C-alpha positions, 0 to 999 in steps of 0.5 A: 574830132575822131583820131586822124591817124586810125584808118586814114585814107590814101590821100590823108596818108600820103599828106602825113608822109609828105609832111614827116618827110619835110621833117615837120614836128609830130605836133605840126603833122598832127595840126596840118592834117587835123585842118585839112580833115576839118576842111574835107568834113565842112564840104563833105568831099575829098579835099583834092576836089576843092578849088580856090573859091572853096578854100577862100570861104573856109578861111573866111569861115574860120575868121568871120564866123568862128572867130578863130585866134590869130594863131589858129588861122595861121596855122589853117593857113600854113596847112592849106599851103602845104597840102595844095602848094606843097603836095599836090603842087597847085598854084594856090599863091595868088588866092593866099596873097589876098588873105592878110594874116592876122597878127598875133598879140605881142607880149613880153614873156613872163619870167621869174627873177633869179632870186625867184629861180633860187627860191623854186629850186630850193623851197620848191623842191625841199626833199625831193631830188628828182624834182630839183634835178628835173627843174634844174635841167629845164631852167639851166639848159632852157629846155622845152618841156618835151626836150626835158623829159626826153634827155638820155644819160648819153646826152650828158657830156660832164667833161665839156660841160654841155648837153645834147638836146636829142629830142628837139623841136623840128628834129634840130638837135643842138647843144645847151648848157650843163652847168657845174651846179647842175652836175652836182645835183644830177650826180646826187639824183643818179646815185639815188634813182639809178636811171637806165636809159632816159635821165627822167623815166616814166613808170616804165623804166625804159620810157620817158617821164610823161609831159603830165608828170613834168608839169605836176612836178613844176606845179607842186614846186610853185605851190610849195614856194609860194611863188606866183605861176607865170604861165606854166613850166615854160617860163623857166625856158623864158627866164633862161633866155632872158637871165642870159641876155641880161648877163651880156650873153650874145643874142646869136648864142642865146638863139643856138641855145634855145634852138631858135630858127630865126633870131627874131624869135630870141629877139623877143626876149629883149625886154627889160623886167621891172626889177631889172629896171629899177637896178639901172642908173640913168647916164645923167646920174653918173655925171658930176654936176656939183658945179653951181647952176647959172643964174637965170 
């Protein structure tokens, strides 16, 4: 698909501005605008000229003919709602109510055990202080990749042991944990690297590390530590959330640390790992059943 931001039509530019003013994340803006661009390309007409039947047939095309994944179809429906119902102020809810949203398959997040995290951060980063500092931030704060690459030195509050997540998804800034162990690693890293603005600068000293570099750091550490890949660097965020809940931190606190708008999202981590299940004793095993059995 062509770059949707190069020489946009007035209508497309208006939609970009509408989404941005409604505080949509940059990735969401790009996705929504791309779907409306694809809709217009499908009919070879301006999307402003399309009616409910056109929209219904296009969504049918995505679901039945192109066999798009549930997440893709849901994004397309959201884009249509934002463009027609939001920006153009058209009543399309009757149409959208006729379309049953596909359900995404629910899978328990794949996580590392605490012993595996320890192995990743020691053996996996041995001799590479930047890698240890970066991955410790991702796991220790439950950060998304883009949040970790955009940490600024001024975001670190060592006195209160908290980290400001200043580049969050959806622009909802929050504080997360900055443990004593993490501070030790970061101070060693700072003395070695002397970053100026971003804690983990990229090729240009005043620019953040690229997400590709962050991914490479993670996969390199996984390979050196001999651990399985459990879904990319995002599994460190999953591991953080799971370990917090397993260690008795209230789910509402974990929600705040992760920056989830809905508690339902955080509740997805309320699963029990097989390793943890093996450590749990049934309440029956805590009872004193030494008295003889009653004869039958």
